[in-house]
ZAVOLUM-527757 format. One record per residue (C-alpha): residue number from 1; residue in one letter; z, y, x. Coordinates in steps of 0.001 Angstrom, whole numbers, plus 524288, in hexadecimal, padded with zeros to 5 digits. Example, Ala and Ser with C-alpha at 12.3 -4.5 7.8 and 13.67 -1.06 7.14 Angstrom:
ZAVOLUM-527757
<site><pos>1</pos><code>a</code><w>81E78</w><v>7EE6C</v><u>8300C</u></site>
<site><pos>2</pos><code>s</code><w>81BE4</w><v>7FBDC</v><u>83566</u></site>
end
This chain:
ZAVOLUM-527757
<site><pos>1</pos><code>x</code><w>77A41</w><v>7A996</v><u>81C4A</u></site>
<site><pos>2</pos><code>x</code><w>77696</w><v>7A889</v><u>80FAB</u></site>
<site><pos>3</pos><code>x</code><w>78111</w><v>7AA83</v><u>805CB</u></site>
<site><pos>4</pos><code>x</code><w>789EB</w><v>7B06A</v><u>80FDD</u></site>
<site><pos>5</pos><code>x</code><w>79060</w><v>7BCC6</v><u>80B3C</u></site>
<site><pos>6</pos><code>x</code><w>79231</w><v>7C8CA</v><u>8132E</u></site>
<site><pos>7</pos><code>x</code><w>79FFA</w><v>7CC49</v><u>81333</u></site>
<site><pos>8</pos><code>x</code><w>7A07C</w><v>7DA61</v><u>80A74</u></site>
<site><pos>9</pos><code>x</code><w>7A504</w><v>7E5D1</v><u>813D4</u></site>
<site><pos>10</pos><code>x</code><w>7AE3E</w><v>7F006</v><u>80B2E</u></site>
<site><pos>11</pos><code>x</code><w>7ACE8</w><v>7FD8F</v><u>80BFA</u></site>
<site><pos>12</pos><code>x</code><w>7BA9E</w><v>7FCA5</v><u>81250</u></site>
<site><pos>13</pos><code>x</code><w>7B72D</w><v>7F67B</v><u>81E55</u></site>
<site><pos>14</pos><code>x</code><w>7AA7B</w><v>7FECE</v><u>81F08</u></site>
<site><pos>15</pos><code>x</code><w>7B639</w><v>80A26</v><u>81D76</u></site>
<site><pos>16</pos><code>x</code><w>7BDF3</w><v>803F0</v><u>82905</u></site>
<site><pos>17</pos><code>x</code><w>7B539</w><v>8028D</v><u>830CA</u></site>
<site><pos>18</pos><code>x</code><w>7AD5F</w><v>8124D</v><u>82FBF</u></site>
<site><pos>19</pos><code>x</code><w>7BD5A</w><v>815B8</v><u>83371</u></site>
<site><pos>20</pos><code>x</code><w>7BD8A</w><v>80C78</v><u>83E2B</u></site>
<site><pos>21</pos><code>x</code><w>7B26D</w><v>812A5</v><u>843EC</u></site>
<site><pos>22</pos><code>x</code><w>7B571</w><v>820B2</v><u>8410C</u></site>
<site><pos>23</pos><code>x</code><w>7C244</w><v>81E5F</v><u>84684</u></site>
<site><pos>24</pos><code>x</code><w>7BBA9</w><v>8176B</v><u>852CC</u></site>
<site><pos>25</pos><code>x</code><w>7B335</w><v>825D0</v><u>8541F</u></site>
<site><pos>26</pos><code>x</code><w>7BDA0</w><v>8307E</v><u>85191</u></site>
<site><pos>27</pos><code>x</code><w>7C418</w><v>830C5</v><u>85E47</u></site>
<site><pos>28</pos><code>x</code><w>7CDEC</w><v>8398F</v><u>85816</u></site>
<site><pos>29</pos><code>x</code><w>7D4DB</w><v>82DF5</v><u>8519B</u></site>
<site><pos>30</pos><code>x</code><w>7DFD8</w><v>82814</v><u>85A74</u></site>
<site><pos>31</pos><code>x</code><w>7E059</w><v>81AF6</v><u>8534A</u></site>
<site><pos>32</pos><code>x</code><w>7DE62</w><v>81773</v><u>8439D</u></site>
<site><pos>33</pos><code>x</code><w>7DFA5</w><v>80C3A</v><u>83B92</u></site>
<site><pos>34</pos><code>x</code><w>7DD96</w><v>80596</v><u>82FD7</u></site>
<site><pos>35</pos><code>x</code><w>7E739</w><v>7FE6C</v><u>825FB</u></site>
<site><pos>36</pos><code>x</code><w>7E684</w><v>7F8D1</v><u>818F5</u></site>
<site><pos>37</pos><code>x</code><w>7E091</w><v>7EEF5</v><u>81122</u></site>
<site><pos>38</pos><code>x</code><w>7D57F</w><v>7EBF9</v><u>81AFA</u></site>
<site><pos>39</pos><code>x</code><w>7DB35</w><v>7EA78</v><u>82985</u></site>
<site><pos>40</pos><code>x</code><w>7E240</w><v>7E0ED</v><u>820B7</u></site>
<site><pos>41</pos><code>x</code><w>7D738</w><v>7D9C4</v><u>81CD7</u></site>
<site><pos>42</pos><code>x</code><w>7D993</w><v>7DC48</v><u>80F99</u></site>
<site><pos>43</pos><code>x</code><w>7D10E</w><v>7E8C9</v><u>80C55</u></site>
<site><pos>44</pos><code>x</code><w>7C879</w><v>7E627</v><u>800F5</u></site>
<site><pos>45</pos><code>x</code><w>7BF46</w><v>7EECB</v><u>7F881</u></site>
<site><pos>46</pos><code>x</code><w>7CBBA</w><v>7F5F4</v><u>7F2CA</u></site>
<site><pos>47</pos><code>x</code><w>7D2E4</w><v>7F7AE</v><u>7FFF9</u></site>
<site><pos>48</pos><code>x</code><w>7D27D</w><v>805D0</v><u>80633</u></site>
<site><pos>49</pos><code>x</code><w>7D0BD</w><v>808D8</v><u>812A1</u></site>
<site><pos>50</pos><code>x</code><w>7DD7E</w><v>80F51</v><u>81C49</u></site>
<site><pos>51</pos><code>x</code><w>7DEC7</w><v>81487</v><u>828F3</u></site>
<site><pos>52</pos><code>x</code><w>7E5C2</w><v>81BFC</v><u>83273</u></site>
<site><pos>53</pos><code>x</code><w>7DFD4</w><v>82513</v><u>83BCF</u></site>
<site><pos>54</pos><code>x</code><w>7E8E7</w><v>829D0</v><u>8468F</u></site>
<site><pos>55</pos><code>x</code><w>7E166</w><v>8373B</v><u>84DEE</u></site>
<site><pos>56</pos><code>x</code><w>7E4D1</w><v>83CED</v><u>85A7C</u></site>
<site><pos>57</pos><code>x</code><w>7ED6A</w><v>848DF</v><u>857E0</u></site>
<site><pos>58</pos><code>x</code><w>7E3EF</w><v>8527A</v><u>8611D</u></site>
<site><pos>59</pos><code>x</code><w>7D8AA</w><v>84DAE</v><u>858DE</u></site>
<site><pos>60</pos><code>x</code><w>7E046</w><v>84FB5</v><u>84895</u></site>
<site><pos>61</pos><code>x</code><w>7DCA3</w><v>85D5C</v><u>8481B</u></site>
<site><pos>62</pos><code>x</code><w>7CE6A</w><v>858F9</v><u>846B4</u></site>
<site><pos>63</pos><code>x</code><w>7D182</w><v>84E01</v><u>83CE5</u></site>
<site><pos>64</pos><code>x</code><w>7CB80</w><v>8508F</v><u>8304C</u></site>
<site><pos>65</pos><code>x</code><w>7D2C8</w><v>844BC</v><u>8272A</u></site>
<site><pos>66</pos><code>x</code><w>7C6C9</w><v>846B3</v><u>81C6C</u></site>
<site><pos>67</pos><code>x</code><w>7BBB6</w><v>847E7</v><u>82491</u></site>
<site><pos>68</pos><code>x</code><w>7BE3E</w><v>839FD</v><u>82B3B</u></site>
<site><pos>69</pos><code>x</code><w>7C077</w><v>832FD</v><u>82018</u></site>
<site><pos>70</pos><code>x</code><w>7B242</w><v>83716</v><u>81BD3</u></site>
<site><pos>71</pos><code>x</code><w>7AD1C</w><v>83109</v><u>828D1</u></site>
<site><pos>72</pos><code>x</code><w>7B380</w><v>824E3</v><u>82487</u></site>
<site><pos>73</pos><code>x</code><w>7A961</w><v>82541</v><u>817E8</u></site>
<site><pos>74</pos><code>x</code><w>7A4B5</w><v>82E58</v><u>80D09</u></site>
<site><pos>75</pos><code>x</code><w>7B2AF</w><v>832AF</v><u>8059A</u></site>
<site><pos>76</pos><code>x</code><w>7B2D6</w><v>8329B</v><u>7F64D</u></site>
<site><pos>77</pos><code>x</code><w>7C009</w><v>83BDD</v><u>7F8A4</u></site>
<site><pos>78</pos><code>x</code><w>7C9B9</w><v>83C57</v><u>80127</u></site>
<site><pos>79</pos><code>x</code><w>7DA20</w><v>83EF5</v><u>7FE77</u></site>
<site><pos>80</pos><code>x</code><w>7E48B</w><v>840A1</v><u>80787</u></site>
<site><pos>81</pos><code>x</code><w>7EF2D</w><v>837C4</v><u>7FE57</u></site>
<site><pos>82</pos><code>x</code><w>7FF0D</w><v>83991</v><u>7FD7B</u></site>
<site><pos>83</pos><code>x</code><w>7FFA7</w><v>834C3</v><u>80AB9</u></site>
<site><pos>84</pos><code>x</code><w>7F8BD</w><v>83CAC</v><u>811BC</u></site>
<site><pos>85</pos><code>x</code><w>7EC96</w><v>831F2</v><u>81441</u></site>
<site><pos>86</pos><code>x</code><w>7DF4B</w><v>834F4</v><u>81316</u></site>
<site><pos>87</pos><code>x</code><w>7D925</w><v>82B9B</v><u>807B2</u></site>
<site><pos>88</pos><code>x</code><w>7CA0A</w><v>82C85</v><u>806F2</u></site>
<site><pos>89</pos><code>x</code><w>7C190</w><v>82603</v><u>7FB68</u></site>
<site><pos>90</pos><code>x</code><w>7B56F</w><v>820EE</v><u>80213</u></site>
<site><pos>91</pos><code>x</code><w>7AB43</w><v>81B02</v><u>7FA6B</u></site>
<site><pos>92</pos><code>x</code><w>7AC7E</w><v>80FB7</v><u>7F016</u></site>
<site><pos>93</pos><code>x</code><w>7BC8E</w><v>814F7</v><u>7EE64</u></site>
<site><pos>94</pos><code>x</code><w>7BFA9</w><v>81059</v><u>7FBD7</u></site>
<site><pos>95</pos><code>x</code><w>7CBF9</w><v>81603</v><u>7FF51</u></site>
<site><pos>96</pos><code>x</code><w>7D0C1</w><v>81968</v><u>80D3A</u></site>
<site><pos>97</pos><code>x</code><w>7DC28</w><v>82078</v><u>812CF</u></site>
<site><pos>98</pos><code>x</code><w>7DC6F</w><v>826E3</v><u>81F13</u></site>
<site><pos>99</pos><code>x</code><w>7E7AB</w><v>829D2</v><u>82615</u></site>
<site><pos>100</pos><code>x</code><w>7E69E</w><v>833D0</v><u>82F7B</u></site>
<site><pos>101</pos><code>x</code><w>7F18A</w><v>8359B</v><u>83979</u></site>
<site><pos>102</pos><code>x</code><w>7F431</w><v>83888</v><u>848B3</u></site>
<site><pos>103</pos><code>x</code><w>7F560</w><v>82EE3</v><u>85366</u></site>
<site><pos>104</pos><code>x</code><w>80297</w><v>8326A</v><u>855EA</u></site>
<site><pos>105</pos><code>x</code><w>8041D</w><v>82D33</v><u>84728</u></site>
<site><pos>106</pos><code>x</code><w>8001C</w><v>81DBF</v><u>84B25</u></site>
<site><pos>107</pos><code>x</code><w>80FDE</w><v>81A96</v><u>85020</u></site>
<site><pos>108</pos><code>x</code><w>811E7</w><v>81D6F</v><u>840DF</u></site>
<site><pos>109</pos><code>x</code><w>809D4</w><v>810D7</v><u>83CFA</u></site>
<site><pos>110</pos><code>x</code><w>814CF</w><v>8089C</v><u>843D0</u></site>
<site><pos>111</pos><code>x</code><w>81BE7</w><v>80DC3</v><u>8372F</u></site>
<site><pos>112</pos><code>x</code><w>81477</w><v>8048C</v><u>82F3A</u></site>
<site><pos>113</pos><code>x</code><w>81BD2</w><v>7F92E</v><u>827DC</u></site>
<site><pos>114</pos><code>x</code><w>80F26</w><v>7F0E6</v><u>82B82</u></site>
<site><pos>115</pos><code>x</code><w>8011D</w><v>7F3F8</v><u>83279</u></site>
<site><pos>116</pos><code>x</code><w>7FB15</w><v>7E800</v><u>826C3</u></site>
<site><pos>117</pos><code>x</code><w>7F090</w><v>7E5D1</v><u>82EEE</u></site>
<site><pos>118</pos><code>x</code><w>7EB4F</w><v>7DFB6</v><u>83A9B</u></site>
<site><pos>119</pos><code>x</code><w>7ECA7</w><v>7EA8D</v><u>84684</u></site>
<site><pos>120</pos><code>x</code><w>7DFF1</w><v>7E967</v><u>84AF1</u></site>
<site><pos>121</pos><code>x</code><w>7D8D0</w><v>7E94D</v><u>83E0C</u></site>
<site><pos>122</pos><code>x</code><w>7E041</w><v>7F763</v><u>83B31</u></site>
<site><pos>123</pos><code>x</code><w>7DE44</w><v>7FE61</v><u>8471B</u></site>
<site><pos>124</pos><code>x</code><w>7D1AD</w><v>80619</v><u>847C1</u></site>
<site><pos>125</pos><code>x</code><w>7D397</w><v>80F12</v><u>8536E</u></site>
<site><pos>126</pos><code>x</code><w>7DEBB</w><v>80ED2</v><u>85E0D</u></site>
<site><pos>127</pos><code>x</code><w>7D903</w><v>8185F</v><u>867EB</u></site>
<site><pos>128</pos><code>x</code><w>7E7F1</w><v>81A76</v><u>86EC9</u></site>
<site><pos>129</pos><code>x</code><w>7EC0E</w><v>80BDB</v><u>86AF1</u></site>
<site><pos>130</pos><code>x</code><w>7F7FB</w><v>8120D</v><u>863CC</u></site>
<site><pos>131</pos><code>x</code><w>7F504</w><v>80B93</v><u>85602</u></site>
<site><pos>132</pos><code>x</code><w>7F358</w><v>7FDD0</v><u>858A7</u></site>
<site><pos>133</pos><code>x</code><w>802E7</w><v>7FC04</v><u>85E28</u></site>
<site><pos>134</pos><code>x</code><w>8071F</w><v>80229</v><u>852AE</u></site>
<site><pos>135</pos><code>x</code><w>80140</w><v>7F877</v><u>849E7</u></site>
<site><pos>136</pos><code>x</code><w>801AB</w><v>7EEC8</v><u>85163</u></site>
<site><pos>137</pos><code>x</code><w>811B9</w><v>7F0CB</v><u>84FB8</u></site>
<site><pos>138</pos><code>x</code><w>810F1</w><v>7EFED</v><u>84126</u></site>
<site><pos>139</pos><code>x</code><w>814E1</w><v>7E38B</v><u>83978</u></site>
<site><pos>140</pos><code>x</code><w>805F6</w><v>7DF95</v><u>830D7</u></site>
<site><pos>141</pos><code>x</code><w>80C9A</w><v>7DF8A</v><u>825A6</u></site>
<site><pos>142</pos><code>x</code><w>819CE</w><v>7E718</v><u>81FD8</u></site>
<site><pos>143</pos><code>x</code><w>82680</w><v>7E17F</v><u>82291</u></site>
<site><pos>144</pos><code>x</code><w>82E55</w><v>7DF6A</v><u>81716</u></site>
<site><pos>145</pos><code>x</code><w>83CE1</w><v>7DD0C</v><u>816F6</u></site>
<site><pos>146</pos><code>x</code><w>83C78</w><v>7D182</v><u>808F8</u></site>
<site><pos>147</pos><code>x</code><w>84BF0</w><v>7D14C</v><u>8095A</u></site>
<site><pos>148</pos><code>x</code><w>854B1</w><v>7D351</v><u>7FD4C</u></site>
<site><pos>149</pos><code>x</code><w>85725</w><v>7E16F</v><u>800DF</u></site>
<site><pos>150</pos><code>x</code><w>848A4</w><v>7E335</v><u>7FFD7</u></site>
<site><pos>151</pos><code>x</code><w>84759</w><v>7DF20</v><u>7F1DA</u></site>
<site><pos>152</pos><code>x</code><w>85578</w><v>7E3AA</v><u>7EDE8</u></site>
<site><pos>153</pos><code>x</code><w>84C72</w><v>7F1F6</v><u>7F1F2</u></site>
<site><pos>154</pos><code>x</code><w>8411F</w><v>7EE0E</v><u>7EAA0</u></site>
<site><pos>155</pos><code>x</code><w>847CF</w><v>7EDD4</v><u>7E005</u></site>
<site><pos>156</pos><code>x</code><w>84F82</w><v>7F7DB</v><u>7DD82</u></site>
<site><pos>157</pos><code>x</code><w>84492</w><v>80020</v><u>7E1A1</u></site>
<site><pos>158</pos><code>x</code><w>83C84</w><v>7F8D0</v><u>7D73B</u></site>
<site><pos>159</pos><code>x</code><w>847DB</w><v>7FC79</v><u>7CCE3</u></site>
<site><pos>160</pos><code>x</code><w>8480B</w><v>80BEC</v><u>7D07F</u></site>
<site><pos>161</pos><code>x</code><w>838DC</w><v>80CA1</v><u>7CF01</u></site>
<site><pos>162</pos><code>x</code><w>838FD</w><v>803EA</v><u>7C115</u></site>
<site><pos>163</pos><code>x</code><w>845CF</w><v>80CB3</v><u>7BAEF</u></site>
<site><pos>164</pos><code>x</code><w>83FAE</w><v>819C3</v><u>7BF40</u></site>
<site><pos>165</pos><code>x</code><w>8329A</w><v>81411</v><u>7B80E</u></site>
<site><pos>166</pos><code>x</code><w>83B4A</w><v>81097</v><u>7AC16</u></site>
<site><pos>167</pos><code>x</code><w>843DE</w><v>81E5F</v><u>7ABD3</u></site>
<site><pos>168</pos><code>x</code><w>836D0</w><v>826C5</v><u>7AD5A</u></site>
<site><pos>169</pos><code>x</code><w>82F08</w><v>81F37</v><u>7A3BC</u></site>
<site><pos>170</pos><code>x</code><w>83B94</w><v>82054</v><u>79A5E</u></site>
<site><pos>171</pos><code>x</code><w>83A97</w><v>82FE9</v><u>79D04</u></site>
<site><pos>172</pos><code>x</code><w>82B72</w><v>82DFD</v><u>79872</u></site>
<site><pos>173</pos><code>x</code><w>824B8</w><v>82EED</v><u>7A4E0</u></site>
<site><pos>174</pos><code>x</code><w>81BDD</w><v>8246C</v><u>7A418</u></site>
<site><pos>175</pos><code>x</code><w>8132A</w><v>829BA</v><u>7B24F</u></site>
<site><pos>176</pos><code>x</code><w>82068</w><v>82A7B</v><u>7B834</u></site>
<site><pos>177</pos><code>x</code><w>82368</w><v>81D2A</v><u>7B41D</u></site>
<site><pos>178</pos><code>x</code><w>8160A</w><v>81675</v><u>7B809</u></site>
<site><pos>179</pos><code>x</code><w>817BB</w><v>81C62</v><u>7C572</u></site>
<site><pos>180</pos><code>x</code><w>825FA</w><v>81708</v><u>7C639</u></site>
<site><pos>181</pos><code>x</code><w>82147</w><v>809FF</v><u>7C110</u></site>
<site><pos>182</pos><code>x</code><w>81821</w><v>80874</v><u>7CCF4</u></site>
<site><pos>183</pos><code>x</code><w>821CA</w><v>80A3D</v><u>7D574</u></site>
<site><pos>184</pos><code>x</code><w>82941</w><v>7FD58</v><u>7CDA5</u></site>
<site><pos>185</pos><code>x</code><w>81D71</w><v>7F63E</v><u>7CE25</u></site>
<site><pos>186</pos><code>x</code><w>81ACD</w><v>7F8F6</v><u>7DD0A</u></site>
<site><pos>187</pos><code>x</code><w>82A17</w><v>7F494</v><u>7DE59</u></site>
<site><pos>188</pos><code>x</code><w>82790</w><v>7E8D4</v><u>7D64B</u></site>
<site><pos>189</pos><code>x</code><w>81DD0</w><v>7E59A</v><u>7DF76</u></site>
<site><pos>190</pos><code>x</code><w>825A4</w><v>7E601</v><u>7EAC0</u></site>
<site><pos>191</pos><code>x</code><w>82F5E</w><v>7DCEB</v><u>7E407</u></site>
<site><pos>192</pos><code>x</code><w>822A0</w><v>7D2D2</v><u>7E0AD</u></site>
<site><pos>193</pos><code>x</code><w>820B8</w><v>7D218</v><u>7F12A</u></site>
<site><pos>194</pos><code>x</code><w>82D69</w><v>7D23A</v><u>7F2DE</u></site>
<site><pos>195</pos><code>x</code><w>82F3F</w><v>7C569</v><u>7E930</u></site>
<site><pos>196</pos><code>x</code><w>823F8</w><v>7BFCF</v><u>7ED8C</u></site>
<site><pos>197</pos><code>x</code><w>825B7</w><v>7C1D6</v><u>7FC42</u></site>
<site><pos>198</pos><code>x</code><w>818AC</w><v>7C804</v><u>7FBDF</u></site>
<site><pos>199</pos><code>x</code><w>819C6</w><v>7D4E2</v><u>8036F</u></site>
<site><pos>200</pos><code>x</code><w>81027</w><v>7D490</v><u>80C41</u></site>
<site><pos>201</pos><code>x</code><w>80965</w><v>7E0A2</v><u>8042B</u></site>
<site><pos>202</pos><code>x</code><w>817C8</w><v>7E5DE</v><u>80359</u></site>
<site><pos>203</pos><code>x</code><w>81311</w><v>7F44E</v><u>805DF</u></site>
<site><pos>204</pos><code>x</code><w>80AB4</w><v>7F2CF</v><u>7FA4C</u></site>
<site><pos>205</pos><code>x</code><w>80E74</w><v>7EA3B</v><u>7F1C9</u></site>
<site><pos>206</pos><code>x</code><w>80450</w><v>7EA68</v><u>7E767</u></site>
<site><pos>207</pos><code>x</code><w>7FBE1</w><v>7E847</v><u>7F11E</u></site>
<site><pos>208</pos><code>x</code><w>7F42F</w><v>7D9F8</v><u>7EDBA</u></site>
<site><pos>209</pos><code>x</code><w>80077</w><v>7D6D0</v><u>7E3A3</u></site>
<site><pos>210</pos><code>x</code><w>7F52D</w><v>7CFD1</v><u>7D9DF</u></site>
<site><pos>211</pos><code>x</code><w>7F302</w><v>7C6FF</v><u>7E6B8</u></site>
<site><pos>212</pos><code>x</code><w>80080</w><v>7C3EE</v><u>7EEA8</u></site>
<site><pos>213</pos><code>x</code><w>80A39</w><v>7C4BE</v><u>7E3BB</u></site>
<site><pos>214</pos><code>x</code><w>80E4A</w><v>7BAFC</v><u>7DA7F</u></site>
<site><pos>215</pos><code>x</code><w>804F9</w><v>7BB7E</v><u>7CB54</u></site>
<site><pos>216</pos><code>x</code><w>81067</w><v>7BC89</v><u>7C457</u></site>
<site><pos>217</pos><code>x</code><w>81594</w><v>7C83D</v><u>7CB05</u></site>
<site><pos>218</pos><code>x</code><w>8089F</w><v>7CE4F</v><u>7CBFE</u></site>
<site><pos>219</pos><code>x</code><w>8091C</w><v>7CCDC</v><u>7BCA8</u></site>
<site><pos>220</pos><code>x</code><w>8150A</w><v>7D282</v><u>7BA8D</u></site>
<site><pos>221</pos><code>x</code><w>81289</w><v>7E05F</v><u>7C3AC</u></site>
<site><pos>222</pos><code>x</code><w>8057A</w><v>7E238</v><u>7BC83</u></site>
<site><pos>223</pos><code>x</code><w>80E5B</w><v>7E0FF</v><u>7B034</u></site>
<site><pos>224</pos><code>x</code><w>815B5</w><v>7EBE2</v><u>7B5C3</u></site>
<site><pos>225</pos><code>x</code><w>809B2</w><v>7F523</v><u>7B97E</u></site>
<site><pos>226</pos><code>x</code><w>7FFD6</w><v>7F25E</v><u>7AE3D</u></site>
<site><pos>227</pos><code>x</code><w>80BD8</w><v>7F639</v><u>7A4EF</u></site>
<site><pos>228</pos><code>x</code><w>80781</w><v>800E0</v><u>7999A</u></site>
<site><pos>229</pos><code>x</code><w>81272</w><v>80908</v><u>79B51</u></site>
<site><pos>230</pos><code>x</code><w>81C13</w><v>80CE4</v><u>7A5BB</u></site>
<site><pos>231</pos><code>x</code><w>82731</w><v>8069D</v><u>79C3A</u></site>
<site><pos>232</pos><code>x</code><w>81FFC</w><v>7F931</v><u>79C01</u></site>
<site><pos>233</pos><code>x</code><w>81D67</w><v>7F8D0</v><u>7A99A</u></site>
<site><pos>234</pos><code>x</code><w>82AF5</w><v>7FE02</v><u>7ACEB</u></site>
<site><pos>235</pos><code>x</code><w>830A9</w><v>7F286</v><u>7A573</u></site>
<site><pos>236</pos><code>x</code><w>82665</w><v>7E8E5</v><u>7AAA2</u></site>
<site><pos>237</pos><code>x</code><w>82BE9</w><v>7ECE6</v><u>7B867</u></site>
<site><pos>238</pos><code>x</code><w>83A01</w><v>7EADA</v><u>7B40B</u></site>
<site><pos>239</pos><code>x</code><w>8371E</w><v>7DD3B</v><u>7AFD1</u></site>
<site><pos>240</pos><code>x</code><w>82DD6</w><v>7DA0A</v><u>7BC5B</u></site>
<site><pos>241</pos><code>x</code><w>83A46</w><v>7E06E</v><u>7C38C</u></site>
<site><pos>242</pos><code>x</code><w>84576</w><v>7D8E8</v><u>7BE0A</u></site>
<site><pos>243</pos><code>x</code><w>8410E</w><v>7CB3B</v><u>7C0F2</u></site>
<site><pos>244</pos><code>x</code><w>83E69</w><v>7CD88</v><u>7CF59</u></site>
<site><pos>245</pos><code>x</code><w>84A50</w><v>7D772</v><u>7D326</u></site>
<site><pos>246</pos><code>x</code><w>851CE</w><v>7CA4A</v><u>7D3CE</u></site>
<site><pos>247</pos><code>x</code><w>84939</w><v>7C1B3</v><u>7D8CE</u></site>
<site><pos>248</pos><code>x</code><w>84649</w><v>7CAD9</v><u>7E5A5</u></site>
<site><pos>249</pos><code>x</code><w>85599</w><v>7CF7E</v><u>7E61A</u></site>
<site><pos>250</pos><code>x</code><w>85D21</w><v>7C3A0</v><u>7E177</u></site>
<site><pos>251</pos><code>x</code><w>86780</w><v>7CDC7</v><u>7D9A0</u></site>
<site><pos>252</pos><code>x</code><w>86316</w><v>7D9DB</v><u>7CE6D</u></site>
<site><pos>253</pos><code>x</code><w>86A70</w><v>7E640</v><u>7CC36</u></site>
<site><pos>254</pos><code>x</code><w>86EEB</w><v>7E0C0</v><u>7BEF9</u></site>
<site><pos>255</pos><code>x</code><w>8730B</w><v>7ED69</v><u>7B7F2</u></site>
<site><pos>256</pos><code>x</code><w>86658</w><v>7F426</v><u>7BD47</u></site>
<site><pos>257</pos><code>x</code><w>85F67</w><v>7E802</v><u>7B637</u></site>
<site><pos>258</pos><code>x</code><w>86769</w><v>7E98D</v><u>7A9D6</u></site>
<site><pos>259</pos><code>x</code><w>8635E</w><v>7F75B</v><u>7A8E7</u></site>
<site><pos>260</pos><code>x</code><w>8546F</w><v>7F59B</v><u>7ACF1</u></site>
<site><pos>261</pos><code>x</code><w>854D4</w><v>7E8D7</v><u>7A22F</u></site>
<site><pos>262</pos><code>x</code><w>858FA</w><v>7F16A</v><u>795E5</u></site>
<site><pos>263</pos><code>x</code><w>84EFB</w><v>7FB43</v><u>7980F</u></site>
<site><pos>264</pos><code>x</code><w>84415</w><v>7F44D</v><u>79DB6</u></site>
<site><pos>265</pos><code>x</code><w>84756</w><v>7E5D5</v><u>797F5</u></site>
<site><pos>266</pos><code>x</code><w>84C65</w><v>7DB64</v><u>79FFE</u></site>
end
């Protein structure tokens, strides 16, 4: 039909298809899954591709993770990150995360807080039939306790990181203060999600914040993140946290608020 636009296939989708084919052809694999944005139906040109590959213990000595990743597509680089995951950099700056594991590790999937996507969209291969029931036992989204106790804990953790940021900045450790301020901002994001009941991305509270949180909330968080110095960011964070805390818990630690107001401004 004239004018009909063919949907664009993202390179990430081609990579997922290639991994699926490799998994089907590799009889050393007992099971494999993909997770993250694409099985959730939220993948775009900026999304990673992510996989767990479960190999039979008897086959494990012959598995070369670097060579396996290189079979997916030409590698620009490969690194093992701080969590032991092989991270592949493909053309177009696409990241791929590959968790190489044993089939005896399949039950550990049951400890995940949620699976995040339909089981059929996640399973790439399940030769022994052990992966699917573990995934099916998980909730689609994490179960978040929205009770007052969680709000109290989150506000307290915000204050903990804020106070650390204040002290190290006052000592002259600007970079350490900026690092702590990142934790402060993350806790403000959790506080915001509790206030607005938008807990669907609780595990990554910054995800899609601009499109899921109130405009004024996002603007307040941007003022913290965009501060030109750590001291300005700390003061901005306290102004935001000071406003949100009582709306979450119904009460405040008055002595702490007084002390912080004296140092950071009320």
